[in-house]
C-alpha positions in Angstrom: 56.5 -0.5 -26.5 53.6 -2.6 -27.6 55.6 -5.8 -27.0 56.5 -4.6 -23.6 53.0 -3.9 -22.7 51.8 -7.3 -24.0 54.5 -9.0 -21.9 53.5 -7.1 -18.7 49.7 -8.1 -19.4 50.6 -11.8 -19.9 52.7 -11.6 -16.7 49.9 -10.1 -14.7 47.4 -12.7 -16.1 49.8 -15.5 -15.1 50.4 -14.1 -11.6 46.6 -13.7 -11.2 46.0 -17.3 -12.3 48.6 -18.6 -9.9 47.1 -16.6 -7.1 43.7 -17.9 -7.8 45.0 -21.5 -8.1 46.9 -21.2 -4.9 43.9 -19.7 -3.1 41.7 -22.6 -4.3 44.4 -25.1 -3.3 44.7 -23.5 0.1 40.9 -23.6 0.6 40.8 -27.3 -0.3 43.6 -28.1 2.1 41.9 -26.3 4.9 38.6 -28.0 4.2 40.5 -31.4 4.1 41.9 -30.5 7.6 38.6 -29.6 8.9 37.0 -32.8 7.7 39.9 -34.8 9.3 39.5 -33.0 12.5 35.7 -33.7 12.5 36.4 -37.4 11.8 39.1 -37.4 14.6 41.7 -38.5 12.0 43.9 -35.5 12.4 47.2 -36.4 14.0 48.6 -33.4 15.9 51.2 -33.0 18.6 49.9 -33.0 22.2 50.7 -29.2 22.6 48.4 -28.6 19.6 45.3 -30.4 20.9 43.7 -27.2 22.3 44.1 -25.6 18.9 42.2 -28.6 17.2 39.5 -28.4 20.0 39.1 -24.6 19.3 39.0 -25.5 15.5 36.3 -28.1 16.0 34.2 -25.8 18.3 34.5 -23.1 15.7 33.3 -25.5 13.0 30.3 -26.6 15.2 29.3 -22.9 15.9 29.6 -22.2 12.1 27.3 -25.2 11.3 24.7 -24.1 14.0 24.7 -20.6 12.8 24.4 -21.6 9.2 21.5 -23.9 10.0 19.9 -21.2 12.0 20.4 -18.8 9.1 18.7 -21.3 6.8 15.8 -21.6 9.2 15.3 -17.8 9.4 15.4 -17.7 5.5 12.6 -20.3 5.3 10.6 -18.7 8.1 10.8 -15.2 6.3 9.7 -16.8 3.0 6.8 -18.5 4.7 5.9 -15.2 6.4 6.0 -13.4 3.1 3.8 -16.1 1.5 1.3 -15.9 4.4 1.2 -12.2 4.3 0.6 -12.1 0.6 -2.3 -14.7 1.1 -3.8 -12.8 3.9 -3.6 -9.6 1.8 -5.5 -11.2 -1.1 -8.0 -12.7 1.3 -8.6 -9.4 3.1 -9.1 -7.6 -0.4 -11.5 -10.4 -1.5 -13.4 -10.1 1.7 -13.7 -6.3 1.4 -14.8 -6.6 -2.1 -17.5 -9.3 -1.2 -18.9 -7.1 1.4 -19.4 -4.2 -0.9 -20.8 -6.5 -3.6 -23.3 -8.1 -1.0 -24.4 -4.6 0.1 -24.9 -3.5 -3.6 -27.0 -6.5 -4.6 -30.2 -5.4 -2.7 -29.9 -2.0 -4.6 -29.8 -4.1 -7.9 -32.9 -5.9 -6.7 -34.7 -2.6 -6.2 -33.8 -1.5 -9.8 -35.1 -4.9 -11.1 -38.4 -4.5 -9.3 -38.8 -0.9 -10.7 -38.2 -2.1 -14.1 -40.8 -4.9 -13.9 -43.5 -2.2 -13.3 -46.0 -1.4 -16.1 -45.2 2.1 -17.3 -48.9 2.8 -18.1 -49.8 2.1 -14.5 -47.0 3.8 -12.7 -47.2 7.7 -12.1 -44.4 10.1 -12.0 -44.8 10.3 -8.2 -44.4 6.6 -8.0 -41.3 6.7 -10.0 -39.8 9.6 -7.8 -40.7 7.7 -4.7 -38.9 4.6 -5.9 -35.9 6.7 -6.8 -35.9 8.2 -3.4 -36.1 4.9 -1.7 -33.1 3.5 -3.7 -31.2 6.6 -2.9 -32.0 6.2 0.8 -30.9 2.6 0.7 -27.8 3.5 -1.1 -26.8 6.2 1.4 -27.6 3.6 4.2 -25.1 1.2 2.6 -22.4 3.8 2.3 -22.9 4.8 6.0 -22.3 1.2 7.0 -18.9 1.6 5.4 -18.1 4.9 7.2 -19.1 7.0 4.3 -21.0 10.3 5.2 -22.5 13.0 3.0 -21.3 16.5 2.8 -24.5 18.4 2.3 -24.0 22.2 2.6 -27.1 24.4 2.7 -27.5 27.9 1.3 -26.2 30.4 3.8 -23.4 27.9 5.2 -19.9 29.3 5.5 -17.7 28.2 2.7 -15.2 25.4 3.8 -12.4 24.9 1.5 -11.7 21.6 3.0 -15.0 20.1 2.2 -16.5 22.5 -0.6 -15.3 23.1 -4.1 -16.2 26.6 -5.3 -17.5 26.1 -8.8 -18.4 29.8 -9.3 -19.3 33.0 -7.7 -23.0 33.8 -7.3 -24.5 36.7 -5.5 -27.8 35.8 -3.6 -30.0 38.0 -1.6 -29.6 37.5 2.1 -26.4 35.5 1.7 -23.2 37.0 3.2 -20.0 37.1 1.2 -17.8 34.0 1.5 -21.0 31.9 2.2 -22.7 29.2 0.1 -25.2 30.8 -2.3 -26.1 27.7 -4.3 -25.6 24.0 -3.2 -24.8 22.4 -6.6 -23.9 18.8 -5.6 -23.3 16.8 -2.6 -19.9 15.7 -1.4 -18.7 12.5 0.6 -16.2 11.6 3.2 -14.8 8.3 4.3 -14.3 8.9 8.0 -12.4 12.2 8.2 -11.1 12.0 4.7 -12.9 13.9 1.9 -13.7 11.5 -1.0 -15.4 14.3 -3.0 -16.0 17.8 -2.0 -19.4 19.2 -2.3 -19.9 21.6 -5.2 -21.1 25.1 -4.4 -21.4 28.6 -5.5 -20.1 31.3 -3.2 -21.4 34.8 -2.6 -18.7 37.3 -3.7 -17.8 40.4 -1.8 -19.9 43.5 -2.5 -18.6 45.8 -5.2 -16.2 48.3 -3.7 -15.7 46.3 -0.6 -12.0 45.4 0.2 -10.9 42.6 2.2 -10.0 44.8 5.1 -13.5 46.3 5.2 -12.3 49.7 3.8 -14.6 51.5 1.3 
């Protein structure tokens, strides 16, 4: 049984090798015919001349299509290269703009640090901090960033506010901001960071449908 299987395997391998060899030989012969036709060295009967013309036309079309395919491949590679370069340049340009906007703020800090602590009052320090803060917000505004600055009594907005805790406050209705704990920011319409707030809870014994 083993010898039979081995014999079948060898026969299959031999047949496969013969088929591969014959396919390669056929491809070589066809290529030789094509080259002879292109060189006008192919002798054919008069009744076969149209077949040779069709063969030559097919070869020309093949070569044209292949050349165009190579051109498209090169154009696509160039497009990818340019797109990658443009993306890097755009990223660098955007970063450069942010850095240039931040440098004046650093200058303000440097000026503040050069002040004589013994000659500067607390009011001067606070005034300087407010100035830097105002300049920083102005810079953010130039990039489309706007603050989310809820006030006590404003209705709680889950899209822009983050409820950190519940806190009852006199005069503040349930579901409204009772403490503004930290500003939030938006980039255009997108919330970058929600404002932190405390929310006034419902009065004890009051249900959501208003029944006692």
